[in-house]
C-alpha positions, -999 to 999 in steps of 0.1 A, spaced: 35 -505 -113 44 -470 -100 56 -462 -65 56 -426 -54 85 -417 -31 78 -386 -10 107 -390 14 128 -363 -2 105 -333 4 123 -318 34 89 -317 52 62 -342 58 28 -340 41 -3 -346 62 -21 -369 37 -48 -377 62 -59 -340 62 -68 -345 25 -86 -377 29 -122 -365 28 -116 -340 -1 -98 -366 -22 -126 -391 -17 -152 -365 -27 -132 -355 -58 -126 -392 -67 -164 -399 -65 -170 -369 -88 -146 -383 -114 -161 -418 -112 -197 -405 -113 -190 -377 -138 -201 -348 -117 -185 -315 -110 -167 -290 -132 -162 -300 -168 -179 -334 -164 -188 -334 -201 -151 -342 -208 -146 -370 -183 -149 -397 -210 -112 -405 -207 -116 -417 -171 -133 -450 -181 -121 -451 -217 -98 -481 -212 -129 -500 -204 -155 -484 -226 -135 -479 -258 -151 -490 -291 -135 -525 -296 -147 -527 -332 -131 -494 -341 -99 -505 -323 -97 -535 -345 -102 -512 -376 -73 -490 -363 -51 -521 -361 -61 -531 -397 -54 -495 -410 -20 -496 -393 -11 -528 -411 -23 -513 -444 -1 -482 -439 29 -503 -429 25 -525 -460 20 -496 -485 39 -465 -474 74 -455 -463 63 -425 -443 33 -414 -421 28 -377 -416 10 -371 -383 -8 -338 -389 -20 -322 -356 -11 -299 -328 -12 -301 -290 -30 -332 -278 -35 -342 -314 1 -353 -317 20 -349 -285 7 -381 -269 15 -403 -300 49 -387 -304 57 -391 -267 47 -428 -268 65 -436 -300 98 -421 -289 95 -435 -253 89 -470 -264 108 -474 -297 136 -450 -290 150 -421 -312 166 -443 -338 140 -471 -342 142 -497 -369 106 -492 -382 91 -501 -416 75 -467 -416 91 -434 -406 68 -412 -385 72 -374 -390 51 -345 -378 35 -314 -393 6 -291 -384 21 -282 -351 38 -249 -362 35 -220 -386 72 -218 -391 79 -216 -428 114 -231 -425 102 -262 -407 72 -266 -431 93 -262 -462 119 -287 -449 91 -313 -444 76 -307 -478 110 -309 -494 116 -342 -476 83 -357 -487 86 -347 -524 88 -379 -545 83 -402 -516 54 -426 -509 37 -412 -478 4 -414 -460 -13 -387 -438 -30 -390 -405 -48 -357 -400 -61 -352 -365 -85 -324 -355 -119 -325 -338 -131 -295 -358 -110 -296 -388 -104 -258 -386 -75 -256 -362 -53 -231 -381 -19 -247 -379 -32 -282 -387 -57 -270 -414 -30 -251 -433 -6 -281 -431 -32 -305 -442 -41 -284 -472 -4 -283 -482 1 -320 -476 -30 -330 -495 -20 -309 -525 14 -325 -526 0 -360 -523 -26 -354 -550 1 -339 -573 22 -371 -568 -3 -399 -570 -37 -384 -581 -69 -379 -563 -80 -415 -561 -48 -429 -547 -45 -398 -524 -78 -407 -508 -65 -441 -499 -35 -426 -482 -54 -401 -460 -66 -412 -425 -86 -387 -404 -93 -387 -367 -121 -362 -360 -155 -357 -344 -181 -384 -352 -210 -360 -361 -197 -326 -371 -169 -304 -384 -150 -294 -415 -127 -325 -415 -157 -348 -412 -172 -332 -443 -140 -336 -462 -140 -373 -453 -175 -377 -466 -168 -359 -498 -135 -376 -507 -139 -410 -490 -110 -407 -465 -108 -434 -438 -119 -419 -406 -117 -426 -369 -134 -410 -340 -122 -386 -313 -150 -389 -288 -169 -358 -280 -164 -363 -243 -126 -366 -245 -105 -334 -248 -73 -334 -269 -48 -335 -241 -66 -365 -226 -69 -383 -259 -38 -405 -262 -58 -437 -257 -82 -429 -285 -74 -432 -322 -55 -399 -318 -27 -417 -301 -30 -454 -309 -32 -452 -348 3 -436 -351 16 -458 -324 4 -490 -342 20 -478 -374 52 -474 -355 49 -511 -345 39 -506 -309 15 -532 -293 -14 -509 -287 -34 -536 -270 -7 -538 -243 -8 -500 -241 -45 -501 -235 -42 -529 -211 -18 -509 -190 -42 -480 -190 -70 -504 -179 -49 -516 -150 -42 -480 -139 -79 -472 -142 -88 -500 -118 -60 -492 -94 -67 -455 -92 -105 -455 -91 -104 -457 -53 -105 -426 -32 -83 -439 -4 -54 -415 0 -35 -441 20 -32 -465 -9 -38 -445 -41 -3 -437 -53 -17 -414 -81 -35 -392 -56 -6 -392 -32 14 -376 -60 -14 -351 -67 -17 -342 -30 21 -338 -26 24 -314 -56 -7 -295 -44 8 -291 -9 41 -279 -23 22 -254 -44 4 -241 -12 38 -239 5 50 -214 -21 65 -234 -49 57 -220 -84 73 -245 -107 73 -283 -110 103 -296 -130 96 -330 -146 129 -348 -147 139 -378 -168 172 -395 -174 167 -406 -210 166 -384 -242 139 -406 -256 116 -392 -229 119 -356 -240 86 -357 -258 70 -374 -228 79 -342 -209 63 -321 -236 31 -342 -234 32 -338 -195 36 -301 -198 6 -296 -220 -15 -319 -198 -8 -300 -166 -3 -266 -180 -36 -264 -199 -55 -282 -171 -43 -262 -141 -31 -228 -153 -63 -208 -149 -78 -180 -128 -44 -169 -115 -36 -203 -101 -15 -233 -109 21 -246 -110 42 -238 -141 51 -272 -156 86 -275 -170 109 -304 -179 145 -314 -180 166 -343 -191 195 -354 -168 224 -357 -168 224 -335 -199 206 -305 -183 227 -308 -151 253 -291 -172 230 -261 -179 201 -259 -154 219 -278 -127 235 -247 -112 202 -229 -109 184 -259 -94 212 -264 -68 218 -229 -57 192 -206 -74 160 -191 -61 138 -217 -44 108 -215 -67 107 -251 -78 104 -288 -69 113 -318 -90 93 -348 -100 117 -374 -112 107 -404 -133 130 -432 -123 127 -461 -148 147 -490 -135 150 -514 -164 177 -504 -190 200 -518 -217 233 -533 -205 260 -513 -221 295 -521 -209 322 -495 -204 354 -507 -222 389 -509 -207 416 -487 -221 452 -495 -215 463 -459 -218 437 -447 -193 445 -411 -201 408 -402 -192 412 -419 -158 381 -440 -164 395 -475 -157 380 -474 -122 347 -481 -141 360 -514 -154 333 -540 -151 305 -515 -147 278 -506 -172 263 -472 -182 231 -482 -164 251 -484 -131 266 -450 -138 232 -435 -146 218 -450 -114 245 -435 -93 241 -401 -111 204 -403 -102 212 -411 -65 239 -384 -63 217 -358 -79 188 -366 -56 210 -362 -26 226 -330 -39 193 -313 -48 171 -325 -19 195 -326 10 221 -300 1 201 -276 -21 168 -281 -2 149 -287 -34 119 -310 -27 119 -341 -49 91 -365 -57 103 -397 -72 81 -418 -94 96 -453 -95 85 -475 -125 101 -509 -134 101 -506 -172 88 -485 -200 72 -509 -224 38 -504 -240 19 -516 -209 40 -496 -185 36 -464 -205 -1 -469 -208 -2 -472 -170 20 -442 -165 0 -419 -189 -33 -428 -172 -16 -422 -138 -7 -386 -149 -42 -379 -164 -59 -390 -132 -34 -371 -110 -39 -340 -132 -77 -341 -128 -73 -345 -90 -48 -316 -88 -70 -292 -107 -100 -301 -86 -80 -295 -55 -74 -260 -68 -112 -258 -76 -104 -254 -113 -121 -270 -143 -94 -294 -156 -109 -297 -191 -112 -263 -206 -86 -238 -219 -102 -204 -223 -69 -186 -223 -58 -204 -255 -85 -186 -275 -72 -151 -268 -41 -153 -291 -62 -169 -318 -87 -140 -318 -58 -115 -320 -41 -134 -348 -73 -138 -368 -80 -101 -365 -45 -92 -377 -48 -116 -406 -81 -101 -417 -103 -131 -410 -140 -122 -415 -158 -116 -382 -126 -107 -362 
């Protein structure tokens, strides 16, 4: 489903030189050895996932769609980014859905939180709170506020029916709340980290509520799992992407700019940034992941990319299938656009992509990796997200980094807790 084009790098990559190391790392992923192996549950999850719980997720989604107007997804980082990325990528930004999906628990900002709470007042809403521990500060504060509002509007008994928790199977504050109040709960497996959790209930419950075919999504991931479980660098497109970006990093590039051409993929870029940023950015190593949406950002970042300091390369997601939107004829032609008569916006976008690729790679000497994918339906996105997860693991291991921990994230938390007067800090 994905073809990796590395013909626009301004230099050739010796993939054969990586063959033995790639095979060794791939064996480690498949056999669950090496750094962080306790969190490799995602690698075979499209095959090993709990089919009974999956069916319960589908039933819960039907219940939510039948009984509520809004679902509040309450989580931060990997606990909401994957679901939001998938929902917007597949359904678009102005989807006709029975249930509106909104997000809370990803910020402390009082302005945002007050706006969400004001929007929910008097409305019939459900909550999907997502936290392995139940004590993630942003999410825990938001859930406390949401639960209080819900109880004040419908009472404790009805509120319990409207709360769906995704958490650890055996421990944690959120699990205890579920047991005490009878909330419906789903499992975030202990061997799957948050940024690798989109195929678990973390991602698929909100997606199902949004009307997405989550079985097709999982099927796409399963196809990617089979295709990318081989360690042959000659044929494994996923690992060719990982090796290309690793070689560019070794050659002095500091930033990877993930580029899309559709606004509905903005959140996919946010998910991608967390995946690679938290997985690779350790011990003074790693590329800085950033993202842009063209042609919009060509009118802001375009100048820097074309003629600025040569610190970055681009990874461009080229989705070929698109809606046919005709450009109308205008008798006045004061804008001079009648030369586009008979053309569609898809054709214009395609030429913008080709023109930009030539300008950046050939004139600006900015290396470009192009990921060609036919269409972004549920199956295609499942395939793509697994592709990125497997590539991310390979990339981190090539840097001899544990892809599955994030020790640096804890430092700001400790400082914040101390300043807030939390006991023990």
